[in-house]
C-alpha positions as CSV (number, residue, x, y, z in Angstrom):
1,M,-21.2,-28.1,22.5
2,E,-20.0,-25.3,24.2
3,E,-22.6,-21.8,22.7
4,V,-20.6,-18.7,21.5
5,D,-21.5,-15.3,21.1
6,S,-20.7,-14.9,17.2
7,S,-22.8,-11.3,17.4
8,H,-19.4,-9.7,19.3
9,L,-15.9,-11.3,19.0
10,V,-12.8,-9.6,20.8
11,V,-9.4,-9.7,19.2
12,R,-6.1,-8.4,20.4
13,P,-3.2,-7.3,18.4
14,I,0.1,-9.2,19.5
15,G,2.1,-6.7,17.5
16,F,2.7,-3.8,14.8
17,V,4.4,-3.8,11.4
18,R,7.3,-1.1,11.0
19,T,7.8,-0.7,7.3
20,Q,8.9,2.5,5.4
21,S,4.8,2.7,3.6
22,R,3.2,5.7,5.6
23,F,0.4,5.3,3.1
24,K,-1.6,3.4,1.4
25,F,-0.5,5.0,-1.8
26,D,3.1,3.7,-0.9
27,S,2.1,-0.2,-0.4
28,P,2.0,-2.6,-3.4
29,S,-1.1,-4.3,-3.6
30,Q,0.9,-7.6,-3.3
31,P,4.6,-8.2,-2.2
32,N,6.7,-7.8,-4.6
33,P,8.9,-10.9,-4.8
34,E,11.8,-9.0,-6.2
35,S,12.0,-6.2,-3.8
36,V,15.1,-6.3,-1.5
37,E,13.2,-4.2,1.1
38,V,13.7,-5.5,4.7
39,N,10.7,-5.4,7.3
40,R,10.1,-5.8,11.3
41,I,7.3,-7.3,12.8
42,E,7.3,-6.2,16.5
43,L,5.4,-8.8,18.5
44,L,4.5,-6.9,22.7
45,P,6.0,-8.1,25.5
46,G,4.7,-9.5,28.4
47,F,2.2,-12.3,26.6
48,Q,5.4,-15.1,26.5
49,Y,5.6,-14.8,22.9
50,E,8.7,-15.5,22.8
51,L,7.5,-19.3,23.5
52,A,5.1,-18.7,20.7
53,L,7.7,-18.2,18.7
54,Q,9.8,-21.2,19.1
55,D,10.6,-23.5,16.1
56,L,9.4,-20.9,13.8
57,V,12.6,-20.5,12.4
58,G,13.7,-22.7,9.7
59,F,10.3,-21.6,7.7
60,E,11.1,-20.1,5.0
61,K,7.9,-18.2,4.7
62,I,4.7,-17.4,6.9
63,W,1.5,-16.1,6.9
64,V,0.8,-12.8,8.7
65,I,-2.9,-12.0,9.3
66,S,-3.3,-8.3,10.5
67,W,-6.4,-5.6,10.9
68,F,-6.6,-2.7,8.6
69,N,-7.2,-0.4,11.0
70,R,-7.3,2.9,9.3
71,N,-10.5,1.4,7.4
72,K,-13.6,2.5,9.4
73,H,-16.5,1.4,6.8
74,W,-16.7,-1.8,4.3
75,R,-18.4,-2.0,1.0
76,P,-19.8,-5.2,-0.7
77,R,-18.3,-3.6,-4.2
78,V,-15.3,-2.3,-4.9
79,M,-12.7,-1.3,-7.1
80,P,-9.3,-2.7,-7.3
81,P,-6.6,-1.5,-8.2
82,R,-5.4,-3.8,-11.0
83,G,-7.2,-4.4,-14.0
84,Q,-10.0,-2.4,-15.7
85,A,-12.3,0.1,-13.5
86,V,-14.8,-2.0,-13.1
87,R,-16.3,-2.5,-9.3
88,R,-16.5,-6.6,-8.0
89,G,-17.8,-8.2,-5.3
90,V,-15.6,-7.9,-2.2
91,F,-15.3,-11.7,-1.6
92,A,-13.8,-11.9,-5.1
93,T,-10.6,-9.0,-4.1
94,R,-7.8,-8.8,-1.9
95,S,-9.8,-5.2,-0.9
96,P,-9.1,-4.1,2.8
97,H,-12.8,-2.3,2.8
98,R,-14.1,-6.0,4.4
99,P,-16.9,-6.8,6.7
100,N,-14.0,-7.8,9.1
101,P,-10.8,-5.6,7.9
102,I,-8.8,-8.7,8.3
103,G,-5.4,-8.9,5.7
104,L,-3.5,-11.8,4.7
105,T,-0.5,-11.6,3.4
106,C,2.6,-14.3,2.5
107,V,5.9,-13.2,3.7
108,S,9.4,-14.2,3.8
109,L,11.1,-14.6,7.3
110,F,14.9,-14.3,7.3
111,K,15.2,-13.8,10.8
112,I,13.6,-13.7,15.2
113,E,15.6,-12.0,17.6
114,G,13.5,-11.9,20.6
115,L,10.3,-10.4,20.0
116,T,11.3,-8.8,16.3
117,L,11.0,-10.9,13.1
118,Q,13.0,-9.6,10.4
119,V,10.7,-9.9,7.2
120,G,10.7,-9.5,3.7
121,P,8.4,-6.8,1.5
122,L,4.6,-6.8,2.7
123,D,1.9,-5.2,0.9
124,L,1.3,-3.2,4.9
125,V,1.5,0.2,6.1
126,D,3.9,1.0,9.0
127,G,1.5,0.5,12.2
128,T,-0.5,-1.7,11.2
129,P,-1.9,-4.1,13.7
130,V,-0.8,-7.8,13.9
131,L,-3.4,-10.8,14.6
132,D,-1.1,-13.8,13.9
133,L,1.7,-15.5,12.3
134,K,1.4,-19.1,10.7
135,P,3.7,-21.0,9.1
136,Y,3.2,-21.0,5.1
137,L,3.2,-24.8,4.1
138,R,3.9,-25.2,0.4
139,T,2.7,-28.9,0.6
140,V,-0.9,-27.5,1.7
141,D,-0.8,-23.7,0.6
142,S,-0.2,-24.0,-2.7
143,Y,-2.3,-24.7,-6.0
144,P,-0.4,-23.3,-8.9
145,E,-2.9,-25.0,-11.2
146,S,-5.7,-23.3,-9.5
147,S,-7.8,-20.9,-11.4
148,L,-7.4,-17.0,-10.8
149,G,-11.0,-16.1,-11.8
150,W,-10.8,-12.3,-12.8
151,I,-7.4,-11.5,-12.1
152,D,-6.4,-14.6,-14.9
153,A,-6.7,-11.5,-17.5
154,V,-5.5,-8.7,-15.6
155,E,-2.5,-10.9,-15.0
156,S,-2.1,-11.6,-18.8
157,E,-2.3,-8.3,-19.4
158,E,0.4,-7.1,-16.8
159,S,2.3,-9.4,-18.7
160,T,2.9,-7.9,-21.8
161,P,5.0,-4.3,-22.2
162,P,3.2,-1.2,-20.7
163,A,1.6,0.8,-23.1
164,F,2.9,4.4,-21.9
165,K,5.9,6.0,-21.3
166,I,7.1,9.0,-19.1
167,E,7.8,12.3,-19.4
168,L,8.5,15.1,-16.9
169,S,8.2,19.0,-17.6
170,T,11.2,21.1,-16.3
171,E,9.3,22.2,-13.6
172,A,8.3,18.9,-12.4
173,E,11.7,17.3,-12.5
174,R,12.9,20.7,-10.3
175,Q,10.0,19.7,-7.6
176,L,10.6,16.1,-7.6
177,E,14.7,16.9,-7.6
178,W,14.1,19.1,-4.7
179,L,12.2,16.6,-2.9
180,R,14.6,14.2,-2.7
181,A,17.5,16.4,-2.1
182,N,15.5,18.0,0.9
183,W,13.1,15.5,2.2
184,D,14.1,12.3,1.2
185,I,10.9,11.8,-0.3
186,D,10.4,10.3,-3.6
187,F,6.6,8.6,-4.4
188,T,7.6,8.5,-7.9
189,D,8.5,4.5,-8.6
190,R,5.3,3.4,-7.8
191,A,3.2,6.7,-9.6
192,F,5.1,6.0,-13.0
193,G,4.5,2.2,-12.4
194,I,0.3,2.9,-12.4
195,L,0.5,5.3,-15.1
196,R,2.5,3.8,-17.4
197,R,0.2,0.7,-17.6
198,D,-3.1,2.8,-17.6
199,P,-3.4,6.6,-16.6
200,S,-7.1,6.5,-16.8
201,P,-9.7,8.0,-14.5
202,H,-9.7,5.5,-11.5
203,R,-11.1,5.3,-8.4
204,T,-8.7,3.1,-6.6
205,R,-5.3,4.4,-8.2
206,R,-6.8,8.0,-7.1
207,I,-6.8,9.2,-10.9
208,L,-8.9,12.1,-11.4
209,K,-9.9,13.7,-14.7
210,L,-9.7,18.1,-14.6
211,P,-10.9,20.5,-16.7
212,E,-8.9,21.0,-20.1
213,N,-8.0,17.3,-20.4
214,R,-5.6,17.7,-17.1
215,F,-5.1,14.7,-14.7
216,R,-4.1,14.3,-11.0
217,M,-2.8,11.6,-8.8
218,A,-3.4,11.5,-5.3
219,C,0.2,9.8,-3.5
220,G,0.0,10.1,-0.2
221,A,0.3,13.6,1.1
222,W,1.3,14.4,-2.5
223,R,0.0,15.4,-6.0
224,L,0.7,14.5,-9.7
225,F,-0.2,16.7,-12.2
226,F,-0.1,15.3,-15.9
227,R,-1.9,15.3,-19.3
228,V,-1.8,12.5,-21.7
229,D,-1.4,12.3,-25.1
230,S,-1.5,9.1,-27.4
231,H,1.2,7.2,-25.5
232,T,3.0,9.7,-23.6
233,V,1.7,11.1,-19.7
234,T,3.1,14.1,-19.5
235,I,4.3,15.3,-16.0
236,E,4.0,19.2,-15.7
237,S,4.3,19.5,-11.7
238,I,3.8,18.5,-8.1
239,G,1.5,19.8,-5.1
240,K,0.6,19.7,-1.9
241,G,-2.0,17.1,-0.3
242,Y,-3.1,19.6,2.4
243,S,-3.9,23.4,2.1
244,E,-1.8,26.0,4.1
245,E,-5.2,26.2,6.8
246,S,-4.9,22.6,7.1
247,L,-1.4,22.6,7.3
248,T,-0.9,25.5,10.1
249,S,-3.8,25.0,11.8
250,P,-3.7,23.6,15.8
251,G,-4.0,20.3,15.8
252,C,-2.8,19.1,12.5
253,E,0.6,18.6,13.6
254,K,0.2,15.0,12.7
255,I,-0.5,15.0,9.1
256,I,2.7,13.1,7.4
257,D,5.1,15.4,5.5
258,R,3.7,18.0,7.5
259,E,6.8,20.2,7.3
260,A,7.4,19.0,4.0
261,Q,4.5,20.8,2.5
262,I,5.0,23.5,4.5
263,A,8.3,24.1,3.4
264,F,7.7,23.3,-0.7
265,G,4.4,25.7,-0.4
266,I,7.3,28.6,0.7
267,W,9.8,27.3,-1.8
268,A,7.7,27.1,-4.9
269,S,5.4,30.3,-4.0
């Protein structure tokens, strides 16, 4: 048997994901089967991937094996975004913070045009490297009666109506409308969906408790400031995720929403 040096393995991307999710916050924990969004997987030219894609048409779903390239370190115990603020062994989660940051996503395949695959909802951010594609086989990949471990309790809780309602202050409503109208920026669906379930401080959901019973939630490049009273979450205001110094310093031109944040700072002052 040929020996393989398992201390050093080499993988190369075959292509990249193209989605509207620019931040990890924009991307759901798992693909939403009810979403109508359409994404793309663009394979690299020059490697005969056109031949490799032959016969994939006809499969309704495929497995996408990806590389979480934004994660530089792994954690043996992580705090999943779903459920209570409890740390769990990383191998019992879908966390991207893994010894080898490999992602596995089942996605609907709509059509193939050349080296581009048109696919359904993804839980990956734009630019994620793709390592491999495999057909989903319902006869061998699906075990609907299998136990979900600790996720069973989470899904049971999520099947009930949300415990909190969202209210907006006049200022927050004005700020959100300005972002939508002038920059086509709207992160409220994801943010409000999380807050309706549980607005308590949580590391992975990026919710931090502030003085005077206030809270801050990081939403990619933006911040939501809110209060909680009984079962009502009141969004008080919106803020930038970067300081003026960071936004205007040389070399920071690639900050996402940089121009929008600079304009927001001028408009809000």
